[in-house]
LUMGUNU-911833 format. One record per residue: residue number from 1; residue in three letters; x, y, z of N, C-alpha, C, O in turn. Coordinates in steps of 0.1 Angstrom, whole numbers, plus 2048, in hexadecimal, padded with zeros to 3 digits. Example, Ala and Ser with C-alpha at 12.3 -4.5 7.8 and 13.67 -1.06 7.14 Angstrom:
<sites>
@num 1&residuo Ala&n.px 884&n.py 7C7&n.pz 84E&ca.px 87B&ca.py 7D3&ca.pz 84E&c.px 884&c.py 7DF&c.pz 84E&o.px 88E&o.py 7DF&o.pz 855
@num 2&residuo Ser&n.px 880&n.py 7EA&n.pz 847&ca.px 889&ca.py 7F5&ca.pz 847&c.px 881&c.py 800&c.pz 84F&o.px 886&o.py 80B&o.pz 850
</sites>
This chain:
<sites>
@num 1&residuo Unk&n.px EBE&n.py BB8&n.pz 4C6&ca.px EB4&ca.py BB8&ca.pz 4BC&c.px EA9&c.py BC2&c.pz 4BF&o.px EA3&o.py BC8&o.pz 4B6
@num 2&residuo Unk&n.px EA6&n.py BC4&n.pz 4CB&ca.px E9C&ca.py BCD&ca.pz 4CF&c.px EA0&c.py BDC&c.pz 4CB&o.px E97&o.py BE3&o.pz 4C7
@num 3&residuo Unk&n.px EAC&n.py BDF&n.pz 4CD&ca.px EB1&ca.py BEC&ca.pz 4C9&c.px EAF&c.py BEF&c.pz 4BA&o.px EAB&o.py BFA&o.pz 4B6
@num 4&residuo Unk&n.px EB2&n.py BE4&n.pz 4B2&ca.px EB0&ca.py BE6&ca.pz 4A3&c.px EA1&c.py BE8&c.pz 4A0&o.px E9E&o.py BF0&o.pz 498
@num 5&residuo Unk&n.px E99&n.py BE0&n.pz 4A6&ca.px E8A&ca.py BE1&ca.pz 4A4&c.px E86&c.py BEF&c.pz 4A8&o.px E7E&o.py BF5&o.pz 4A1
@num 6&residuo Unk&n.px E8A&n.py BF4&n.pz 4B3&ca.px E86&ca.py C01&ca.pz 4B8&c.px E8B&c.py C0C&c.pz 4AE&o.px E84&o.py C15&o.pz 4AB
@num 7&residuo Unk&n.px E97&n.py C0A&n.pz 4A9&ca.px E9C&ca.py C14&ca.pz 49F&c.px E94&c.py C14&c.pz 492&o.px E91&o.py C1E&o.pz 48D
@num 8&residuo Unk&n.px E90&n.py C08&n.pz 48E&ca.px E87&ca.py C07&ca.pz 482&c.px E79&c.py C0D&c.pz 484&o.px E74&o.py C14&o.pz 47C
@num 9&residuo Unk&n.px E74&n.py C0A&n.pz 490&ca.px E67&ca.py C10&ca.pz 494&c.px E68&c.py C1F&c.pz 495&o.px E5F&o.py C26&o.pz 491
@num 10&residuo Unk&n.px E73&n.py C24&n.pz 49A&ca.px E75&ca.py C33&ca.pz 49A&c.px E76&c.py C39&c.pz 48C&o.px E72&o.py C44&o.pz 48A
@num 11&residuo Unk&n.px E7C&n.py C32&n.pz 483&ca.px E7D&ca.py C37&ca.pz 475&c.px E6E&c.py C38&c.pz 46F&o.px E6B&o.py C42&o.pz 469
@num 12&residuo Unk&n.px E66&n.py C2E&n.pz 472&ca.px E58&ca.py C2E&ca.pz 46D&c.px E51&c.py C3A&c.pz 474&o.px E4A&o.py C41&o.pz 46E
@num 13&residuo Unk&n.px E53&n.py C3B&n.pz 481&ca.px E4D&ca.py C46&ca.pz 488&c.px E51&c.py C54&c.pz 483&o.px E49&o.py C5D&o.pz 483
@num 14&residuo Unk&n.px E5D&n.py C55&n.pz 47E&ca.px E61&ca.py C62&ca.pz 478&c.px E5A&c.py C65&c.pz 46B&o.px E56&o.py C70&o.pz 468
@num 15&residuo Unk&n.px E57&n.py C5A&n.pz 463&ca.px E4F&ca.py C5C&ca.pz 457&c.px E41&c.py C5F&c.pz 45B&o.px E3B&o.py C67&o.pz 454
@num 16&residuo Unk&n.px E3C&n.py C5A&n.pz 465&ca.px E2E&ca.py C5D&ca.pz 46A&c.px E2D&c.py C6B&c.pz 46E&o.px E24&o.py C73&o.pz 46A
@num 17&residuo Unk&n.px E37&n.py C70&n.pz 476&ca.px E37&ca.py C7D&ca.pz 47B&c.px E3A&c.py C88&c.pz 471&o.px E33&o.py C92&o.pz 470
@num 18&residuo Unk&n.px E44&n.py C85&n.pz 469&ca.px E4A&ca.py C8F&ca.pz 460&c.px E42&c.py C90&c.pz 453&o.px E40&o.py C9B&o.pz 44D
@num 19&residuo Unk&n.px E3D&n.py C85&n.pz 44E&ca.px E36&ca.py C85&ca.pz 441&c.px E27&c.py C83&c.pz 441&o.px E20&o.py C87&o.pz 438
@num 20&residuo Unk&n.px E23&n.py C7D&n.pz 44C&ca.px E14&ca.py C7B&ca.pz 44D&c.px E0F&c.py C6D&c.pz 44A&o.px E03&o.py C6B&o.pz 448
@num 21&residuo Unk&n.px E19&n.py C63&n.pz 44A&ca.px E15&ca.py C55&ca.pz 447&c.px E0C&c.py C51&c.pz 453&o.px E0E&o.py C55&o.pz 45E
@num 22&residuo Unk&n.px E02&n.py C49&n.pz 450&ca.px DF9&ca.py C43&ca.pz 45B&c.px DFB&c.py C34&c.pz 45B&o.px DFC&o.py C2E&o.pz 450
@num 23&residuo Unk&n.px DFB&n.py C2E&n.pz 466&ca.px DFD&ca.py C20&ca.pz 467&c.px E05&c.py C1C&c.pz 473&o.px E0A&o.py C24&o.pz 47A
@num 24&residuo Unk&n.px E07&n.py C0F&n.pz 475&ca.px E01&ca.py C04&ca.pz 46D&c.px DF2&c.py C03&c.pz 46F&o.px DED&o.py C05&o.pz 47A
@num 25&residuo Unk&n.px DEC&n.py C00&n.pz 464&ca.px DDD&ca.py C00&ca.pz 463&c.px DD8&c.py BF1&c.pz 462&o.px DDF&o.py BE8&o.pz 45D
@num 26&residuo Unk&n.px DCC&n.py BEF&n.pz 467&ca.px DC6&ca.py BE2&ca.pz 465&c.px DC0&c.py BE1&c.pz 457&o.px DBE&o.py BEB&o.pz 451
@num 27&residuo Unk&n.px DBD&n.py BD5&n.pz 453&ca.px DB6&ca.py BD3&ca.pz 446&c.px DA9&c.py BDB&c.pz 445&o.px DA6&o.py BE0&o.pz 43B
@num 28&residuo Unk&n.px DA2&n.py BDB&n.pz 450&ca.px D95&ca.py BE2&ca.pz 451&c.px D97&c.py BF1&c.pz 44F&o.px D90&o.py BF8&o.pz 447
@num 29&residuo Unk&n.px DA1&n.py BF7&n.pz 455&ca.px DA4&ca.py C05&ca.pz 454&c.px DA9&c.py C08&c.pz 446&o.px DA4&o.py C12&o.pz 440
@num 30&residuo Unk&n.px DB0&n.py C00&n.pz 440&ca.px DB5&ca.py C02&ca.pz 432&c.px DA9&c.py C02&c.pz 428&o.px DA9&o.py C09&o.pz 41F
@num 31&residuo Unk&n.px DA0&n.py BF9&n.pz 42B&ca.px D94&ca.py BF8&ca.pz 422&c.px D8C&c.py C04&c.pz 422&o.px D85&o.py C07&o.pz 419
@num 32&residuo Unk&n.px D8D&n.py C0C&n.pz 42D&ca.px D85&ca.py C18&ca.pz 42E&c.px D8C&c.py C25&c.pz 429&o.px D87&o.py C30&o.pz 429
@num 33&residuo Unk&n.px D98&n.py C23&n.pz 424&ca.px DA0&ca.py C2E&ca.pz 41F&c.px D9D&c.py C30&c.pz 410&o.px D9C&o.py C27&o.pz 408
@num 34&residuo Unk&n.px D9B&n.py C3D&n.pz 40C&ca.px D98&ca.py C40&ca.pz 3FE&c.px DA5&c.py C40&c.pz 3F6&o.px DAD&o.py C49&o.pz 3F8
@num 35&residuo Unk&n.px DA6&n.py C37&n.pz 3ED&ca.px DB3&ca.py C36&ca.pz 3E5&c.px DB4&c.py C42&c.pz 3DB&o.px DBF&o.py C44&o.pz 3D5
@num 36&residuo Unk&n.px DAA&n.py C4A&n.pz 3D9&ca.px DAC&ca.py C56&ca.pz 3D1&c.px DB2&c.py C62&c.pz 3D8&o.px DB7&o.py C6B&o.pz 3D2
@num 37&residuo Unk&n.px DB2&n.py C61&n.pz 3E6&ca.px DB8&ca.py C6B&ca.pz 3EE&c.px DC4&c.py C67&c.pz 3F6&o.px DCB&o.py C6F&o.pz 3FC
@num 38&residuo Unk&n.px DC7&n.py C5A&n.pz 3F6&ca.px DD2&ca.py C54&ca.pz 3FE&c.px DDA&c.py C4A&c.pz 3F5&o.px DD5&o.py C45&o.pz 3EB
@num 39&residuo Unk&n.px DE6&n.py C48&n.pz 3F9&ca.px DEE&ca.py C3D&ca.pz 3F3&c.px DF1&c.py C33&c.pz 3FE&o.px DF4&o.py C37&o.pz 40A
@num 40&residuo Unk&n.px DEF&n.py C26&n.pz 3FB&ca.px DF0&ca.py C1B&ca.pz 405&c.px DFA&c.py C11&c.pz 401&o.px DFC&o.py C0E&o.pz 3F5
@num 41&residuo Unk&n.px E02&n.py C0D&n.pz 40A&ca.px E0B&ca.py C02&ca.pz 408&c.px E0B&c.py BF9&c.pz 415&o.px E0F&o.py BFD&o.pz 41F
@num 42&residuo Unk&n.px E06&n.py BED&n.pz 413&ca.px E06&ca.py BE4&ca.pz 41E&c.px DFD&c.py BE9&c.pz 429&o.px DF1&o.py BEB&o.pz 428
@num 43&residuo Unk&n.px E03&n.py BEC&n.pz 435&ca.px DFC&ca.py BF0&ca.pz 441&c.px DFD&c.py BFF&c.pz 443&o.px DFA&o.py C04&o.pz 44E
@num 44&residuo Unk&n.px E02&n.py C06&n.pz 439&ca.px E04&ca.py C15&ca.pz 43B&c.px DFD&c.py C1D&c.pz 42F&o.px DFC&o.py C17&o.pz 424
@num 45&residuo Unk&n.px DFA&n.py C29&n.pz 433&ca.px DF3&ca.py C32&ca.pz 429&c.px DF8&c.py C40&c.pz 42B&o.px DFD&o.py C43&o.pz 436
@num 46&residuo Unk&n.px DF5&n.py C48&n.pz 421&ca.px DF8&ca.py C57&ca.pz 423&c.px DEE&c.py C5E&c.pz 41A&o.px DEC&o.py C5A&o.pz 40F
@num 47&residuo Unk&n.px DE9&n.py C69&n.pz 41F&ca.px DE0&ca.py C72&ca.pz 418&c.px DE9&c.py C7A&c.pz 40E&o.px DF4&o.py C7F&o.pz 412
@num 48&residuo Unk&n.px DE4&n.py C7C&n.pz 402&ca.px DEC&ca.py C84&ca.pz 3F8&c.px DED&c.py C92&c.pz 3FE&o.px DF7&o.py C99&o.pz 3FB
@num 49&residuo Unk&n.px DE3&n.py C97&n.pz 405&ca.px DE4&ca.py CA4&ca.pz 40B&c.px DEF&c.py CA5&c.pz 415&o.px DF5&o.py CB0&o.pz 417
@num 50&residuo Unk&n.px DF2&n.py C9A&n.pz 41C&ca.px DFD&ca.py C9A&ca.pz 426&c.px E0B&c.py C9C&c.pz 41E&o.px E14&o.py CA2&o.pz 423
@num 51&residuo Unk&n.px E0C&n.py C95&n.pz 413&ca.px E18&ca.py C97&ca.pz 40B&c.px E1A&c.py CA5&c.pz 406&o.px E25&o.py CAA&o.pz 407
@num 52&residuo Unk&n.px E0F&n.py CAB&n.pz 402&ca.px E10&ca.py CBA&ca.pz 3FE&c.px E15&c.py CC2&c.pz 40A&o.px E1D&o.py CCB&o.pz 408
@num 53&residuo Unk&n.px E0F&n.py CC0&n.pz 416&ca.px E14&ca.py CC7&ca.pz 422&c.px E22&c.py CC5&c.pz 425&o.px E2A&o.py CCE&o.pz 429
@num 54&residuo Unk&n.px E26&n.py CB8&n.pz 423&ca.px E34&ca.py CB5&ca.pz 425&c.px E3D&c.py CBC&c.pz 41C&o.px E48&o.py CC2&o.pz 420
@num 55&residuo Unk&n.px E39&n.py CBD&n.pz 40F&ca.px E42&ca.py CC4&ca.pz 405&c.px E42&c.py CD3&c.pz 408&o.px E4D&o.py CD9&o.pz 407
@num 56&residuo Unk&n.px E37&n.py CD9&n.pz 40C&ca.px E37&ca.py CE7&ca.pz 410&c.px E41&c.py CEA&c.pz 41C&o.px E47&o.py CF4&o.pz 41C
@num 57&residuo Unk&n.px E41&n.py CE0&n.pz 425&ca.px E49&ca.py CE2&ca.pz 431&c.px E58&c.py CE0&c.pz 42E&o.px E60&o.py CE3&o.pz 437
@num 58&residuo Unk&n.px E5C&n.py CDA&n.pz 423&ca.px E6A&ca.py CD8&ca.pz 420&c.px E72&c.py CE5&c.pz 41F&o.px E7C&o.py CE7&o.pz 425
@num 59&residuo Unk&n.px E6D&n.py CEE&n.pz 416&ca.px E73&ca.py CFA&ca.pz 413&c.px E6B&c.py D03&c.pz 40A&o.px E62&o.py CFD&o.pz 403
@num 60&residuo Unk&n.px E6C&n.py D10&n.pz 40A&ca.px E64&ca.py D18&ca.pz 402&c.px E66&c.py D16&c.pz 3F3&o.px E5D&o.py D16&o.pz 3EB
@num 61&residuo Unk&n.px E73&n.py D12&n.pz 3EF&ca.px E75&ca.py D10&ca.pz 3E1&c.px E6F&c.py D03&c.pz 3DC&o.px E6B&o.py D02&o.pz 3D0
@num 62&residuo Unk&n.px E6D&n.py CF9&n.pz 3E5&ca.px E66&ca.py CED&ca.pz 3E1&c.px E57&c.py CF0&c.pz 3DE&o.px E52&o.py CEC&o.pz 3D4
@num 63&residuo Unk&n.px E51&n.py CF9&n.pz 3E7&ca.px E44&ca.py CFD&ca.pz 3E5&c.px E42&c.py D05&c.pz 3D7&o.px E39&o.py D03&o.pz 3D0
@num 64&residuo Unk&n.px E4C&n.py D0D&n.pz 3D5&ca.px E4C&ca.py D15&ca.pz 3C8&c.px E4D&c.py D0C&c.pz 3BC&o.px E45&o.py D0E&o.pz 3B3
@num 65&residuo Unk&n.px E56&n.py D03&n.pz 3BC&ca.px E57&ca.py CF9&ca.pz 3B1&c.px E4A&c.py CF1&c.pz 3AF&o.px E46&o.py CEF&o.pz 3A4
@num 66&residuo Unk&n.px E45&n.py CED&n.pz 3BA&ca.px E39&ca.py CE5&ca.pz 3BA&c.px E2D&c.py CED&c.pz 3B4&o.px E26&o.py CE8&o.pz 3AB
@num 67&residuo Unk&n.px E2C&n.py CF9&n.pz 3B8&ca.px E21&ca.py D02&ca.pz 3B2&c.px E23&c.py D05&c.pz 3A4&o.px E19&o.py D08&o.pz 39D
@num 68&residuo Unk&n.px E2F&n.py D05&n.pz 39F&ca.px E32&ca.py D08&ca.pz 391&c.px E2E&c.py CFC&c.pz 388&o.px E2D&o.py CFD&o.pz 37C
@num 69&residuo Unk&n.px E2D&n.py CF0&n.pz 38D&ca.px E2A&ca.py CE4&ca.pz 386&c.px E1C&c.py CE3&c.pz 382&o.px E13&o.py CEA&o.pz 389
@num 70&residuo Unk&n.px E18&n.py CDC&n.pz 378&ca.px E0A&ca.py CDA&ca.pz 375&c.px E03&c.py CD0&c.pz 37D&o.px E0A&o.py CC9&o.pz 385
@num 71&residuo Unk&n.px DF6&n.py CD0&n.pz 37D&ca.px DEE&ca.py CC7&ca.pz 385&c.px DF2&c.py CB8&c.pz 384&o.px DF2&o.py CB1&o.pz 38E
@num 72&residuo Unk&n.px DF4&n.py CB4&n.pz 378&ca.px DF8&ca.py CA6&ca.pz 376&c.px E05&c.py CA2&c.pz 37D&o.px E06&o.py C98&o.pz 383
@num 73&residuo Unk&n.px E0F&n.py CAC&n.pz 37C&ca.px E1B&ca.py CAA&ca.pz 383&c.px E1A&c.py CAA&c.pz 392&o.px E20&o.py CA3&o.pz 399
@num 74&residuo Unk&n.px E11&n.py CB3&n.pz 397&ca.px E0E&ca.py CB3&ca.pz 3A6&c.px E09&c.py CA5&c.pz 3AA&o.px E0E&o.py CA0&o.pz 3B4
@num 75&residuo Unk&n.px DFF&n.py CA0&n.pz 3A3&ca.px DFA&ca.py C93&ca.pz 3A7&c.px E04&c.py C88&c.pz 3A6&o.px E05&o.py C7F&o.pz 3B0
@num 76&residuo Unk&n.px E0C&n.py C88&n.pz 39C&ca.px E16&ca.py C7D&ca.pz 39A&c.px E21&c.py C7E&c.pz 3A5&o.px E25&o.py C74&o.pz 3AC
@num 77&residuo Unk&n.px E25&n.py C8B&n.pz 3A8&ca.px E30&ca.py C8D&ca.pz 3B2&c.px E2B&c.py C89&c.pz 3C0&o.px E31&o.py C82&o.pz 3C7
@num 78&residuo Unk&n.px E1F&n.py C8D&n.pz 3C4&ca.px E19&ca.py C8A&ca.pz 3D1&c.px E17&c.py C7B&c.pz 3D2&o.px E1B&o.py C75&o.pz 3DC
@num 79&residuo Unk&n.px E12&n.py C74&n.pz 3C8&ca.px E10&ca.py C66&ca.pz 3C8&c.px E1D&c.py C5F&c.pz 3CA&o.px E1E&o.py C55&o.pz 3D2
@num 80&residuo Unk&n.px E27&n.py C62&n.pz 3C2&ca.px E34&ca.py C5C&ca.pz 3C3&c.px E3B&c.py C5D&c.pz 3D0&o.px E41&o.py C54&o.pz 3D6
@num 81&residuo Unk&n.px E3B&n.py C69&n.pz 3D6&ca.px E41&ca.py C6C&ca.pz 3E3&c.px E39&c.py C64&c.pz 3ED&o.px E3F&o.py C5E&o.pz 3F6
@num 82&residuo Unk&n.px E2C&n.py C64&n.pz 3ED&ca.px E24&ca.py C5C&ca.pz 3F6&c.px E27&c.py C4D&c.pz 3F5&o.px E29&o.py C46&o.pz 400
@num 83&residuo Unk&n.px E29&n.py C48&n.pz 3E9&ca.px E2C&ca.py C3A&ca.pz 3E7&c.px E39&c.py C36&c.pz 3ED&o.px E3B&o.py C2C&o.pz 3F3
@num 84&residuo Unk&n.px E43&n.py C3F&n.pz 3EC&ca.px E50&ca.py C3C&ca.pz 3F2&c.px E4F&c.py C3B&c.pz 401&o.px E54&o.py C31&o.pz 407
@num 85&residuo Unk&n.px E48&n.py C44&n.pz 407&ca.px E48&ca.py C44&ca.pz 416&c.px E3F&c.py C38&c.pz 41B&o.px E44&o.py C31&o.pz 425
@num 86&residuo Unk&n.px E34&n.py C35&n.pz 415&ca.px E2B&ca.py C2A&ca.pz 41B&c.px E32&c.py C1D&c.pz 418&o.px E31&o.py C14&o.pz 420
@num 87&residuo Unk&n.px E38&n.py C1C&n.pz 40C&ca.px E3F&ca.py C0F&ca.pz 409&c.px E4B&c.py C0D&c.pz 413&o.px E4D&o.py C02&o.pz 418
@num 88&residuo Unk&n.px E52&n.py C18&n.pz 415&ca.px E5D&ca.py C17&ca.pz 41F&c.px E58&c.py C13&c.pz 42D&o.px E5E&o.py C0A&o.pz 433
@num 89&residuo Unk&n.px E4E&n.py C19&n.pz 431&ca.px E48&ca.py C15&ca.pz 43E&c.px E44&c.py C07&c.pz 43F&o.px E47&o.py C00&o.pz 448
@num 90&residuo Unk&n.px E3D&n.py C03&n.pz 435&ca.px E38&ca.py BF5&ca.pz 434&c.px E44&c.py BEB&c.pz 434&o.px E43&o.py BE1&o.pz 43B
@num 91&residuo Unk&n.px E4E&n.py BEE&n.pz 42C&ca.px E59&ca.py BE4&ca.pz 42B&c.px E62&c.py BE5&c.pz 438&o.px E67&o.py BDA&o.pz 43C
@num 92&residuo Unk&n.px E64&n.py BF0&n.pz 43E&ca.px E6B&ca.py BF1&ca.pz 44A&c.px E64&c.py BEA&c.pz 455&o.px E6A&o.py BE3&o.pz 45D
@num 93&residuo Unk&n.px E56&n.py BEB&n.pz 455&ca.px E4E&ca.py BE4&ca.pz 45F&c.px E50&c.py BD5&c.pz 45E&o.px E4F&o.py BCE&o.pz 468
@num 94&residuo Unk&n.px E52&n.py BD0&n.pz 452&ca.px E53&ca.py BC2&ca.pz 450&c.px E61&c.py BBC&c.pz 452&o.px E62&o.py BB0&o.pz 452
@num 95&residuo Unk&n.px E6B&n.py BC5&n.pz 454&ca.px E78&ca.py BC0&ca.pz 457&c.px E78&c.py BB8&c.pz 464&o.px E73&o.py BBD&o.pz 46F
@num 96&residuo Unk&n.px E7D&n.py BAC&n.pz 464&ca.px E7D&ca.py BA4&ca.pz 471&c.px E8A&c.py B9D&c.pz 471&o.px E91&o.py B9B&o.pz 467
@num 97&residuo Unk&n.px E8E&n.py B98&n.pz 47D&ca.px E9A&ca.py B91&ca.pz 47E&c.px E97&c.py B82&c.pz 47A&o.px E8C&o.py B7D&o.pz 47C
@num 98&residuo Unk&n.px EA1&n.py B7B&n.pz 475&ca.px E9F&ca.py B6D&ca.pz 472&c.px EA5&c.py B65&c.pz 47D&o.px EB1&o.py B61&o.pz 47C
@num 99&residuo Unk&n.px E9D&n.py B63&n.pz 487&ca.px EA2&ca.py B5C&ca.pz 493&c.px E98&c.py B51&c.pz 496&o.px E8C&o.py B52&o.pz 493
@num 100&residuo Unk&n.px E9D&n.py B46&n.pz 49C&ca.px E94&ca.py B3B&ca.pz 4A1&c.px E90&c.py B3E&c.pz 4AF&o.px E93&o.py B48&o.pz 4B5
@num 101&residuo Unk&n.px E89&n.py B34&n.pz 4B5&ca.px E84&ca.py B35&ca.pz 4C2&c.px E8E&c.py B37&c.pz 4CD&o.px E8C&o.py B3D&o.pz 4D7
@num 102&residuo Unk&n.px E9A&n.py B32&n.pz 4CA&ca.px EA5&ca.py B33&ca.pz 4D3&c.px EAE&c.py B3F&c.pz 4D1&o.px EB9&o.py B40&o.pz 4D6
@num 103&residuo Unk&n.px EAA&n.py B48&n.pz 4C8&ca.px EB1&ca.py B54&ca.pz 4C4&c.px EBE&c.py B51&c.pz 4BD&o.px EC7&o.py B59&o.pz 4BD
@num 104&residuo Unk&n.px EBE&n.py B46&n.pz 4B6&ca.px EC9&ca.py B42&ca.pz 4AD&c.px EC6&c.py B46&c.pz 49F&o.px EBA&o.py B47&o.pz 49B
@num 105&residuo Unk&n.px ED0&n.py B49&n.pz 497&ca.px ECE&ca.py B4D&ca.pz 489&c.px EC7&c.py B42&c.pz 482&o.px ECB&o.py B36&o.pz 484
@num 106&residuo Unk&n.px EBE&n.py B45&n.pz 479&ca.px EB7&ca.py B3B&ca.pz 471&c.px EC1&c.py B35&c.pz 467&o.px ECB&o.py B3C&o.pz 463
@num 107&residuo Unk&n.px EBF&n.py B29&n.pz 462&ca.px EC8&ca.py B22&ca.pz 459&c.px EC8&c.py B29&c.pz 44B&o.px ED3&o.py B2A&o.pz 446
@num 108&residuo Unk&n.px EBD&n.py B2D&n.pz 446&ca.px EBC&ca.py B32&ca.pz 438&c.px EBD&c.py B41&c.pz 439&o.px EB3&o.py B48&o.pz 439
@num 109&residuo Unk&n.px ECA&n.py B46&n.pz 438&ca.px ECC&ca.py B54&ca.pz 438&c.px ED0&c.py B59&c.pz 42A&o.px ED3&o.py B65&o.pz 429
@num 110&residuo Unk&n.px ECF&n.py B51&n.pz 420&ca.px ED3&ca.py B55&ca.pz 413&c.px ECA&c.py B60&c.pz 40D&o.px ECF&o.py B67&o.pz 404
@num 111&residuo Unk&n.px EBE&n.py B61&n.pz 411&ca.px EB5&ca.py B6B&ca.pz 40B&c.px EB6&c.py B79&c.pz 413&o.px EAF&o.py B82&o.pz 40F
@num 112&residuo Unk&n.px EBD&n.py B7A&n.pz 41D&ca.px EBE&ca.py B86&ca.pz 425&c.px EC8&c.py B90&c.pz 41E&o.px ED4&o.py B8C&o.pz 41C
@num 113&residuo Unk&n.px EC4&n.py B9C&n.pz 41B&ca.px ECD&ca.py BA5&ca.pz 416&c.px ED9&c.py BA8&c.pz 41F&o.px ED6&o.py BA8&o.pz 42C
@num 114&residuo Unk&n.px EE5&n.py BAB&n.pz 41A&ca.px EF0&ca.py BAD&ca.pz 423&c.px EF0&c.py BBB&c.pz 42A&o.px EFA&o.py BC2&o.pz 427
@num 115&residuo Unk&n.px EE6&n.py BBE&n.pz 431&ca.px EE5&ca.py BCB&ca.pz 438&c.px EDE&c.py BC8&c.pz 445&o.px ED4&o.py BC0&o.pz 445
@num 116&residuo Unk&n.px EE2&n.py BCF&n.pz 44F&ca.px EDC&ca.py BCD&ca.pz 45C&c.px ED3&c.py BD9&c.pz 45F&o.px ED5&o.py BE4&o.pz 45A
@num 117&residuo Unk&n.px EC8&n.py BD7&n.pz 468&ca.px EBF&ca.py BE2&ca.pz 46B&c.px EC6&c.py BEE&c.pz 470&o.px EC2&o.py BF9&o.pz 46D
@num 118&residuo Unk&n.px ED0&n.py BED&n.pz 479&ca.px ED6&ca.py BF8&ca.pz 47E&c.px EDE&c.py C00&c.pz 473&o.px EE0&o.py C0C&o.pz 475
@num 119&residuo Unk&n.px EE2&n.py BFA&n.pz 469&ca.px EE8&ca.py C01&ca.pz 45E&c.px EDD&c.py C08&c.pz 456&o.px EE0&o.py C13&o.pz 451
@num 120&residuo Unk&n.px ED2&n.py C03&n.pz 454&ca.px EC7&ca.py C0A&ca.pz 44D&c.px EC3&c.py C17&c.pz 453&o.px EC1&o.py C21&o.pz 44C
@num 121&residuo Unk&n.px EC1&n.py C17&n.pz 460&ca.px EBC&ca.py C22&ca.pz 467&c.px EC6&c.py C2E&c.pz 467&o.px EC2&o.py C39&o.pz 46A
@num 122&residuo Unk&n.px ED3&n.py C2B&n.pz 465&ca.px EDD&ca.py C35&ca.pz 464&c.px EDE&c.py C3C&c.pz 457&o.px EE6&o.py C45&o.pz 455
@num 123&residuo Unk&n.px ED7&n.py C36&n.pz 44D&ca.px ED8&ca.py C3B&ca.pz 43F&c.px ECF&c.py C48&c.pz 43D&o.px EC5&o.py C49&o.pz 444
@num 124&residuo Unk&n.px ED3&n.py C50&n.pz 434&ca.px ECA&ca.py C5B&ca.pz 430&c.px EBF&c.py C55&c.pz 429&o.px EBF&o.py C4A&o.pz 425
@num 125&residuo Unk&n.px EB4&n.py C5D&n.pz 427&ca.px EA8&ca.py C58&ca.pz 420&c.px EAC&c.py C54&c.pz 412&o.px EA8&o.py C49&o.pz 40D
@num 126&residuo Unk&n.px EB5&n.py C5C&n.pz 40B&ca.px EB9&ca.py C58&ca.pz 3FD&c.px EC1&c.py C4C&c.pz 3FD&o.px EBF&o.py C43&o.pz 3F4
@num 127&residuo Unk&n.px ECA&n.py C4A&n.pz 406&ca.px ED3&ca.py C3E&ca.pz 406&c.px ECA&c.py C32&c.pz 40A&o.px ECD&o.py C27&o.pz 405
@num 128&residuo Unk&n.px EC0&n.py C34&n.pz 413&ca.px EB7&ca.py C29&ca.pz 416&c.px EB0&c.py C24&c.pz 40A&o.px EAF&o.py C17&o.pz 408
@num 129&residuo Unk&n.px EAB&n.py C2D&n.pz 402&ca.px EA4&ca.py C29&ca.pz 3F6&c.px EAD&c.py C22&c.pz 3EC&o.px EAA&o.py C18&o.pz 3E6
@num 130&residuo Unk&n.px EB9&n.py C27&n.pz 3EB&ca.px EC3&ca.py C20&ca.pz 3E2&c.px EC6&c.py C12&c.pz 3E7&o.px EC7&o.py C09&o.pz 3DF
@num 131&residuo Unk&n.px EC7&n.py C10&n.pz 3F4&ca.px ECA&ca.py C03&ca.pz 3F9&c.px EBF&c.py BF9&c.pz 3F7&o.px EC1&o.py BEE&o.pz 3F3
@num 132&residuo Unk&n.px EB2&n.py BFE&n.pz 3F8&ca.px EA6&ca.py BF6&ca.pz 3F5&c.px EA6&c.py BF2&c.pz 3E7&o.px EA4&o.py BE6&o.pz 3E4
@num 133&residuo Unk&n.px EA9&n.py BFB&n.pz 3DE&ca.px EA9&ca.py BF8&ca.pz 3CF&c.px EB4&c.py BEE&c.pz 3CC&o.px EB2&o.py BE5&o.pz 3C4
@num 134&residuo Unk&n.px EBF&n.py BF0&n.pz 3D3&ca.px ECB&ca.py BE7&ca.pz 3D0&c.px EC7&c.py BD8&c.pz 3D3&o.px ECB&o.py BCF&o.pz 3CC
@num 135&residuo Unk&n.px EBF&n.py BD6&n.pz 3DE&ca.px EBC&ca.py BC9&ca.pz 3E2&c.px EAF&c.py BC4&c.pz 3DC&o.px EAC&o.py BB8&o.pz 3DC
@num 136&residuo Unk&n.px EA7&n.py BCD&n.pz 3D7&ca.px E9A&ca.py BC9&ca.pz 3D1&c.px E9B&c.py BC3&c.pz 3C3&o.px E92&o.py BBC&o.pz 3BF
@num 137&residuo Unk&n.px EA5&n.py BC7&n.pz 3BC&ca.px EA6&ca.py BC4&ca.pz 3AE&c.px EB1&c.py BBB&c.pz 3AB&o.px EB3&o.py BB7&o.pz 39F
</sites>
């Protein structure tokens, strides 16, 4: 179980390092964040400027396409990308094992999606989002 938790924590750490997500944050820290410049989900946030830097760092053609879009599209794209990453971090952070004090499986496992944490961390970002959508709806 510890290896799976470490793998999930490493996935969050990669979002923090690569995209600029900040967290996990306390409620007090979240209250001090400006929602006009950041996107927040649970205990994680990201500055819209960090999303812009992330996009520029992907490839020059991404930057070119972004620059060709209008201001409204810039804002929508940055917000949507930010929301994906902070929501993923928050939900990954909340993944826990369903075990009792004796490390036995809990009786009510009907609500657990049929996927294990080690399977999630091996997915590409796109497949991870597809898996989340599959179980969320």
